[in-house]
C-alpha positions, -999 to 999 in steps of 0.1 A, spaced: 83 -235 -539 107 -231 -510 132 -259 -506 141 -269 -470 179 -269 -464 194 -293 -439 222 -279 -418 246 -305 -406 265 -299 -374 302 -299 -379 323 -326 -361 343 -310 -333 379 -304 -343 403 -331 -330 431 -316 -309 466 -331 -313 488 -333 -282 523 -347 -275 515 -360 -241 483 -364 -219 487 -368 -182 456 -384 -166 444 -396 -132 460 -367 -114 453 -337 -92 468 -303 -101 480 -274 -80 481 -247 -106 492 -219 -82 472 -194 -102 463 -161 -85 427 -158 -75 419 -195 -78 410 -219 -50 437 -225 -24 468 -238 -43 447 -234 -74 437 -270 -69 419 -290 -96 410 -325 -84 404 -355 -107 422 -336 -134 441 -340 -167 468 -319 -184 479 -320 -220 512 -308 -235 520 -298 -271 552 -282 -284 566 -278 -249 536 -259 -236 506 -266 -215 479 -271 -242 449 -279 -219 442 -286 -183 411 -291 -162 388 -317 -148 392 -350 -166 354 -352 -171 357 -322 -193 385 -334 -216 378 -324 -252 382 -348 -282 419 -352 -288 446 -373 -302 476 -377 -279 509 -392 -291 514 -406 -255 492 -409 -225 504 -414 -189 482 -424 -160 496 -410 -128 475 -429 -103 464 -399 -82 498 -382 -81 499 -344 -79 512 -319 -105 526 -285 -96 546 -260 -115 583 -271 -114 601 -253 -86 623 -223 -91 653 -213 -70 656 -176 -77 687 -167 -55 718 -188 -55 756 -184 -55 763 -219 -69 796 -213 -87 823 -213 -60 852 -234 -47 860 -246 -12 839 -241 19 838 -219 50 832 -246 76 859 -230 98 840 -197 99 808 -216 107 827 -230 137 839 -195 146 804 -181 146 793 -209 169 821 -197 193 808 -162 193 823 -144 163 799 -124 142 796 -124 104 808 -88 103 838 -96 126 849 -124 103 845 -103 71 864 -74 85 893 -98 95 897 -109 58 873 -139 59 838 -141 46 832 -135 9 869 -127 2 879 -162 15 857 -178 -11 869 -153 -38 905 -165 -32 896 -202 -34 874 -197 -65 901 -177 -84 926 -205 -77 903 -233 -88 905 -248 -123 875 -245 -147 869 -282 -146 867 -282 -108 843 -253 -106 822 -269 -133 820 -303 -116 813 -288 -82 785 -265 -95 769 -293 -116 767 -315 -85 748 -287 -67 725 -281 -97 716 -318 -99 709 -318 -62 683 -290 -67 669 -308 -98 663 -339 -77 639 -318 -56 618 -307 -86 637 -275 -95 636 -267 -132 649 -231 -131 679 -219 -111 693 -184 -108 731 -183 -104 751 -152 -94 787 -144 -100 804 -124 -73 833 -147 -63 857 -133 -89 857 -96 -83 879 -88 -113 869 -86 -149 883 -119 -161 872 -139 -131 836 -125 -131 832 -132 -168 846 -167 -162 821 -175 -135 792 -163 -157 804 -184 -186 806 -215 -164 771 -210 -152 757 -205 -187 775 -236 -200 759 -258 -173 724 -255 -186 727 -283 -211 746 -306 -188 720 -301 -160 690 -303 -182 673 -274 -165 670 -236 -172 697 -213 -158 694 -176 -153 726 -158 -147 731 -126 -126 762 -104 -125 772 -96 -89 804 -78 -93 795 -54 -65 795 -83 -39 824 -72 -18 853 -48 -19 884 -67 -31 915 -66 -9 935 -44 -33 906 -18 -32 903 -18 6 895 18 16 889 26 -21 855 11 -27 846 41 -50 875 31 -73 862 -4 -74 827 7 -83 843 27 -112 858 -6 -124 825 -24 -122 807 4 -141 833 12 -167 848 -22 -176 829 -51 -161 793 -42 -169 799 -32 -205 818 -65 -211 790 -85 -194 764 -68 -216 784 -71 -248 790 -108 -243 754 -114 -232 765 -133 -201 739 -120 -176 701 -118 -174 703 -93 -145 726 -73 -122 727 -76 -84 747 -58 -57 752 -60 -19 741 -28 -1 753 -31 35 779 -15 59 804 -42 51 799 -39 14 786 -9 -7 767 22 1 734 31 -15 751 58 -36 776 33 -49 749 7 -57 729 34 -74 758 41 -98 759 3 -106 722 2 -112 722 33 -134 749 17 -156 731 -16 -157 699 -1 -168 716 20 -194 728 -13 -209 694 -28 -208 699 -51 -178 673 -53 -150 685 -51 -114 679 -68 -80 695 -62 -46 708 -78 -15 690 -54 8 687 -47 45 701 -80 57 722 -68 87 709 -33 91 684 -9 75 705 7 48 676 19 28 680 -10 5 643 -17 0 637 19 -11 668 19 -33 657 -13 -50 622 1 -56 635 34 -69 651 14 -98 620 -8 -101 642 -38 -93 629 -73 -100 635 -82 -64 649 -71 -30 664 -100 -11 669 -107 26 650 -77 40 653 -85 77 657 -48 87 636 -32 60 613 -4 72 577 4 63 587 31 38 608 5 20 580 -20 19 555 5 6 580 15 -21 584 -21 -31 547 -25 -34 544 5 -56 572 -6 -78 561 -43 -81 594 -54 -66 593 -90 -52 606 -98 -17 629 -128 -18 632 -143 17 663 -164 25 656 -185 56 688 -205 52 710 -175 58 687 -164 87 692 -198 103 730 -201 96 738 -167 109 716 -172 140 697 -140 133 668 -129 155 654 -100 135 627 -115 114 618 -101 80 587 -79 82 563 -107 70 530 -91 82 539 -57 66 548 -74 33 515 -92 33 495 -61 42 513 -42 13 506 -71 -11 543 -75 -19 550 -108 -37 570 -131 -14 595 -155 -30 617 -180 -12 651 -192 -23 680 -214 -10 707 -187 -12 731 -216 -15 765 -203 -8 795 -215 13 794 -188 39 760 -178 51 737 -205 36 753 -238 30 719 -253 21 715 -268 -13 678 -276 -9 648 -256 -20 625 -280 0 645 -273 32 642 -236 25 604 -240 22 602 -259 55 624 -233 72 602 -205 58 573 -221 75 589 -228 108 610 -197 112 590 -171 93 555 -186 98 547 -186 61 518 -209 52 524 -240 30 505 -222 2 528 -191 5 558 -214 5 548 -232 -27 539 -199 -44 573 -186 -32 592 -212 -52 569 -211 -82 548 -181 -91 566 -155 -71 600 -169 -78 592 -165 -115 582 -129 -109 615 -123 -91 634 -134 -122 612 -115 -146 600 -147 -162 564 -146 -174 563 -180 -191 565 -202 -161 557 -204 -124 520 -214 -128 502 -242 -147 481 -224 -173 474 -229 -210 502 -215 -231 529 -215 -204 560 -237 -204 553 -273 -195 578 -272 -166 560 -296 -143 569 -315 -111 551 -348 -104 547 -356 -67 538 -388 -48 520 -369 -20 485 -366 -6 482 -328 -7 506 -300 -18 508 -287 18 532 -317 24 559 -300 3 566 -276 32 558 -301 59 584 -327 51 621 -321 53 644 -347 39 616 -367 22 614 -356 -14 582 -372 -28 593 -362 -63 580 -388 -88 590 -370 -120 601 -338 -136 592 -323 -170 611 -294 -185 596 -279 -216 573 -308 -218 601 -334 -218 607 -359 -190 642 -354 -175 660 -377 -150 651 -365 -116 
């Protein structure tokens, strides 16, 4: 006689989360999703510093959350990323700003001994404590706008000890600021006064002494250079990049800001993470960037401050499907703008980028420009770096200038003072 066997359905497994955010809307910024990757009437769960679940609240699975927060209709986006800054410096160049308003060009000022070398002299003379406190103030200003990752370049030292010092200061500020810092070695930023007319000798110093020390001490996540008539040639930059890559360091480039020096093609030939500025880049350079997967980082603050009229080739970048990031380029000479939100607004008004392109430019594409695959979008498994906004729609993040709207910031799943 056959015996009937009852098969009992198993109870669904209960998920365990550290934090559940409810009553919210989410702009995931995922590629291929709806505009902004929007999920309305949503929820998001965090476990072990990562996004554990997100979706429509009506589809929440059975779970046990150690804490639950109701956000009352506020919006979640990936925390913002500023992927190009020069935050460690002393002094300012307000006098040069005034000179430019009176007709002097950036190149005129640089060739007369001002420009970058003016900041190098002030930075070398500043005490560590002063540099640390000034840089921390700038970092916290960015954090108050929802920024959780900041790239900081050296480049205002231009000798071995000074460059290492700036990178150490930048690295050490991560804990104090409570956000993630990526450091970039920019020893090939300008030709120091003692090497004037001997830029080739300075490049030898960068390659033979500076870069090996930076790599050995693990002080940089990437290497940058300035390819321009007033800085270094493509051949000189190529030697820096060859050395960097031999040491296992990825590269990026200040490219084609004041003239077409072939910077975009050069960056692409080394499969650079990014090529930045690009006002004078040609079609061949854009095509090369597309092939190499090199991100275009646009810097509207510098464009505004220098009174430039040559727009970056936005349409060509779009047509070639080159990722477009936006950054503050915060520095004392050409972009005294310590605001990623202002940079987004300027990118819309000056470069005609859409609000969605602007938000992607300081989240998803900025992460790509830093080689970071664990952040920049809100997806299961990614870092829970999340900005909470008291806004009606994410398009407002490019619309407003001077009105933050930030209601909270989570870094690695932990709320931090915003």
